[in-house]
Backbone as CSV, one residue per row, in Angstrom:
resi,resn,N_x,N_y,N_z,CA_x,CA_y,CA_z,C_x,C_y,C_z
1,MET,-7.211,-25.742,-6.552,-6.436,-24.875,-7.374,-6.765,-23.353,-7.939
2,ALA,-7.874,-23.648,-8.146,-9.308,-21.694,-8.446,-8.930,-20.744,-7.271
3,ALA,-8.417,-21.342,-6.018,-8.184,-20.356,-4.767,-6.809,-19.735,-4.992
4,ALA,-6.052,-21.056,-5.239,-4.653,-20.287,-5.540,-4.402,-19.424,-6.757
5,LYS,-4.734,-19.781,-7.688,-5.262,-18.975,-9.240,-5.459,-17.432,-8.711
6,LEU,-7.103,-17.619,-7.527,-7.704,-16.386,-7.104,-6.762,-15.694,-6.135
7,SER,-5.408,-16.458,-5.757,-4.651,-15.321,-4.542,-3.913,-15.073,-5.473
8,GLU,-3.434,-15.856,-5.999,-2.023,-15.359,-7.163,-3.161,-14.092,-7.380
9,MET,-4.191,-13.826,-8.522,-4.515,-12.680,-9.216,-4.334,-11.231,-7.831
10,ILE,-4.776,-11.502,-6.993,-5.244,-10.723,-6.144,-3.254,-10.202,-5.968
11,LEU,-2.702,-11.055,-5.686,-1.064,-10.284,-4.880,-0.705,-9.972,-6.418
12,ASP,-1.114,-10.411,-7.361,-0.531,-9.322,-8.294,-1.472,-8.102,-8.342
13,GLN,-2.544,-7.668,-8.098,-3.087,-6.644,-8.219,-4.041,-6.363,-9.678
14,LYS,-4.563,-7.584,-9.829,-4.898,-7.934,-11.272,-6.288,-7.957,-11.150
15,LEU,-6.856,-8.368,-9.240,-7.857,-8.760,-9.280,-8.195,-7.826,-7.460
16,ASN,-8.710,-6.924,-7.771,-9.365,-6.216,-6.015,-10.344,-6.484,-5.580
17,GLY,-9.607,-7.591,-4.279,-10.518,-8.416,-3.330,-9.767,-9.399,-2.298
18,THR,-10.261,-10.258,-1.348,-9.924,-10.817,-0.585,-10.476,-11.889,-0.495
19,LEU,-10.095,-13.618,-0.316,-10.563,-14.377,0.084,-10.599,-14.909,1.517
20,ASP,-11.698,-15.560,1.949,-12.515,-16.249,3.184,-12.605,-17.156,2.659
21,GLN,-11.173,-17.946,3.173,-11.286,-19.423,2.824,-12.028,-19.886,4.466
22,GLY,-12.483,-19.431,5.170,-13.014,-19.736,6.030,-14.456,-20.585,5.836
23,ILE,-15.071,-19.350,4.936,-16.416,-19.682,4.679,-16.408,-20.302,2.971
24,GLY,-15.199,-19.787,2.335,-15.162,-20.151,0.827,-15.471,-19.356,-0.263
25,VAL,-15.384,-17.738,0.440,-16.206,-16.746,-0.669,-15.075,-16.068,-0.949
26,LEU,-15.373,-15.304,-1.919,-14.230,-14.419,-2.704,-14.984,-13.165,-2.064
27,ILE,-14.786,-11.993,-2.082,-14.964,-10.842,-1.943,-14.439,-9.999,-2.945
28,VAL,-15.009,-9.409,-3.538,-14.656,-8.075,-4.528,-14.957,-7.170,-4.258
29,PHE,-13.719,-6.075,-4.161,-14.290,-4.696,-4.195,-14.115,-3.910,-5.239
30,ASP,-15.032,-2.655,-4.821,-14.952,-1.702,-6.252,-13.923,-0.841,-6.586
31,GLN,-13.494,-0.623,-7.679,-12.493,0.217,-7.709,-12.534,1.667,-7.541
32,GLU,-11.997,2.416,-6.518,-11.943,3.369,-6.267,-11.141,4.171,-7.104
33,GLN,-11.822,5.801,-7.628,-10.441,6.292,-8.703,-9.482,7.258,-6.875
34,VAL,-7.935,7.058,-7.388,-7.305,7.575,-6.443,-6.923,9.306,-6.711
35,SER,-7.433,10.134,-6.480,-7.331,11.459,-6.047,-5.685,11.952,-6.566
36,SER,-6.129,13.196,-6.971,-4.377,13.917,-7.003,-3.678,14.164,-5.420
37,THR,-4.864,14.321,-4.539,-5.025,14.561,-3.059,-4.271,13.462,-2.805
38,TYR,-4.648,12.524,-2.900,-3.512,11.401,-2.640,-2.229,11.122,-2.483
39,ASP,-2.211,11.199,-3.751,-0.926,10.655,-4.530,0.344,12.054,-3.710
40,ASN,-0.191,13.519,-3.622,0.567,14.140,-3.693,0.587,14.074,-1.794
41,SER,-0.336,13.815,-1.268,-0.095,13.627,0.479,0.982,12.244,0.556
42,LEU,1.218,11.511,-0.291,2.181,10.533,-0.210,3.568,11.345,-0.606
43,LYS,3.494,11.587,-1.504,4.790,12.327,-1.698,5.285,13.479,-0.657
44,THR,4.493,14.109,0.060,4.444,15.070,1.113,5.391,14.131,2.118
45,ILE,4.630,12.672,2.571,4.845,12.483,3.758,6.633,11.986,3.465
46,LYS,6.347,11.049,2.342,7.974,10.644,2.403,8.684,11.863,1.996
47,ASN,8.673,12.547,1.649,9.944,13.747,1.854,9.484,14.338,2.886
48,THR,9.040,14.673,3.986,8.879,14.681,5.259,9.663,14.234,5.867
49,SER,9.525,12.784,5.438,10.405,11.456,6.491,11.921,11.728,5.888
50,GLU,12.297,11.987,4.683,13.655,12.840,4.363,14.145,13.480,4.741
51,VAL,13.181,14.446,4.936,14.265,15.870,5.590,14.285,15.387,7.174
52,LEU,13.440,14.736,8.042,13.576,14.347,8.935,15.182,13.429,9.370
53,ASP,14.404,12.507,8.188,16.286,11.831,8.607,17.464,11.951,8.436
54,THR,17.570,13.486,7.532,18.780,14.165,7.134,18.808,14.592,8.338
55,LEU,17.792,15.748,9.125,18.142,16.204,10.378,18.380,15.604,11.189
56,TYR,17.953,14.528,11.660,18.230,13.445,12.301,19.671,12.836,12.547
57,GLY,20.322,12.907,11.376,22.034,12.509,11.138,22.510,13.468,11.457
58,GLN,22.251,14.854,11.190,22.947,15.627,11.098,23.139,16.496,13.033
59,ALA,22.025,16.219,13.551,22.017,16.272,15.213,22.488,15.412,15.802
60,LYS,23.015,13.791,15.112,23.504,13.188,15.737,24.687,13.040,15.841
61,GLN,25.722,13.714,13.953,26.799,14.111,14.305,26.761,15.214,15.706
62,LEU,25.992,16.438,15.637,26.759,17.517,16.224,26.846,17.042,18.479
63,ALA,26.171,16.051,18.496,25.905,15.069,19.693,27.469,14.830,20.361
C-alpha cells in the first residue's frame, strides 16, 4: 500500500522522486530552481512550432 501512495504522490508531482521497485527503494531528487531562461526557451520552441505548422499548411495549399 505504501508503494501505491508514493507512486500517486510522484504522479501528482507532490514528491519529486522515483520508485525502484526492483530493490524496494524510493529515490528522492532535490528540488531545482527553474530559471526564467528555461521558461522562455519553452515558449520560444512552442511559438516556433506554431509558425512552422502555419507555414507548412500554407505551402501545402500552394502545391
